[in-house]
C-alpha positions in Angstrom: 84.6 189.4 84.3 82.8 186.2 84.4 83.2 185.9 80.7 87.0 186.1 80.9 87.2 182.6 82.2 88.4 180.0 79.8 86.9 176.7 79.4 89.2 173.8 79.9 90.4 172.5 76.6 91.3 169.0 75.8 95.0 169.7 75.6 95.4 170.6 79.3 93.8 167.4 80.6 96.8 165.1 80.2 99.4 167.5 81.6 101.2 167.0 84.9 100.9 169.7 87.6 103.0 169.2 90.7 100.9 171.5 92.9 97.6 169.8 92.1 96.6 166.5 93.7 93.5 164.8 92.3 91.7 162.3 94.5 89.0 160.2 93.0 87.2 157.0 94.0 88.3 153.7 92.6 85.8 153.1 89.8 86.6 149.4 89.5 84.7 147.0 91.5 86.7 144.9 94.1 88.0 141.7 92.6 85.6 138.9 93.4 88.6 136.5 93.3 90.3 138.1 96.3 88.3 136.3 99.1 90.7 137.4 101.8 89.9 141.0 101.3 86.2 140.3 101.4 86.6 138.3 104.6 88.6 141.1 106.2 85.7 143.5 105.7 83.6 141.3 108.1 86.2 141.0 110.9 85.2 143.1 113.8 87.5 145.7 115.3 89.5 144.6 118.3 91.1 147.0 120.6 94.2 146.4 122.8 93.7 145.4 126.4 95.9 148.2 127.7 94.2 151.6 127.3 97.5 153.4 127.4 98.7 151.7 124.2 96.3 153.7 122.1 95.0 157.2 122.5 91.2 156.6 122.8 88.9 158.5 125.0 85.9 156.1 124.8 85.9 154.1 128.1 82.7 152.2 127.1 84.8 150.0 124.8 86.6 148.6 127.8 83.6 147.7 130.0 83.3 144.0 130.3 79.9 142.4 130.8 80.0 139.7 133.5 77.4 137.4 131.8 79.4 137.3 128.6 82.6 136.6 130.6 80.9 133.8 132.4 79.6 132.4 129.1 83.1 132.7 127.6 84.6 131.0 130.7 82.0 128.2 130.5 82.8 127.6 126.8 86.5 127.6 127.5 85.9 125.2 130.4 83.9 122.8 128.2 86.6 123.0 125.5 89.3 122.1 128.0 87.2 119.3 129.5 86.7 117.8 126.0 90.4 118.1 125.3 91.2 116.5 128.6 88.8 113.7 127.9 90.4 113.1 124.5 93.9 113.2 126.0 92.8 110.7 128.7 91.4 108.3 126.1 94.6 108.5 124.0 96.7 107.9 127.1 94.7 104.9 128.0 95.0 103.5 124.5 98.7 104.1 124.6 99.0 102.5 128.0 97.1 99.4 126.8 99.2 99.2 123.7 102.4 99.5 125.7 101.3 96.7 128.0 100.5 94.5 125.0 103.9 95.3 123.5 105.6 94.5 126.8 103.9 91.1 126.9 104.9 90.3 123.4 108.5 91.4 124.0 108.6 89.3 127.2 107.4 86.2 125.2 110.0 86.9 122.5 112.7 87.2 125.2 111.7 83.9 126.8 111.8 82.3 123.4 115.2 83.7 122.6 116.5 82.6 126.1 115.3 79.0 125.5 116.9 78.9 122.1 120.1 80.3 123.6 120.1 77.6 126.2 119.6 74.9 123.5 122.4 76.4 121.4 124.6 76.5 124.5 124.0 72.7 125.0 124.7 72.1 121.3 127.9 74.1 121.6 129.0 71.9 124.6 128.2 68.8 122.6 130.1 70.1 119.6 133.0 70.9 121.8 132.9 67.3 123.1 132.7 66.0 119.5 135.7 68.2 118.5 137.7 67.0 121.5 136.9 63.4 120.5 137.9 64.1 116.9 141.2 65.6 118.1 141.8 62.5 120.2 140.9 60.1 117.3 143.3 62.0 115.0 146.0 61.8 117.6 145.5 58.1 117.9 145.5 57.8 114.1 148.9 59.6 114.0 150.3 57.3 116.7 149.0 54.3 114.9 150.6 55.5 111.6 153.9 55.8 113.5 153.6 52.4 115.2 152.5 50.4 112.1 155.9 50.6 110.4 157.5 49.5 113.6 155.1 46.6 113.9 155.9 45.6 110.3 159.6 45.6 110.9 159.2 43.6 114.2 156.8 41.2 112.4 159.5 40.5 109.7 162.0 39.5 112.4 159.6 36.8 113.7 159.5 33.4 112.2 156.9 32.7 109.6 154.6 30.7 111.9 154.6 33.4 114.6 154.1 36.4 112.3 150.9 38.5 112.5 148.6 39.4 109.6 149.3 42.7 107.9 147.2 45.5 109.5 145.7 48.4 107.5 143.2 51.1 108.4 141.2 50.9 105.1 
């Protein structure tokens, strides 16, 4: 009976059998390039806070040790105090910078207001000059109208009473 068994021959090794599942270990070494997988191997197992979310019977996993909690709270408190100190320093620096910028802006505004007042005076003076210019042009037009009349009147006068010829040039 034992001699009836056949030895596996080489032709049957490559054939597919749907009822047979072969499980073998991975013979290749993990890729050294994949650092993330190597790091994941060293990450400790974390369990959820609520026991009911998983079906575990080991209650020792959920026992918290007070000395470790106090150390954790102390580290957290120190971290928060350092953060608060850094934020306070940043706020003080910002406050100082804002005060400096307010001072600079105030100086600039005073400078602009002084310049605006000067330009307002210049505008008033220019308006007065323009008004004088309009008046002078009006007088010039009137003189241009009067001169021909003076010439004609001057021609009616005798030679000894005549005035000299008048010109603006």
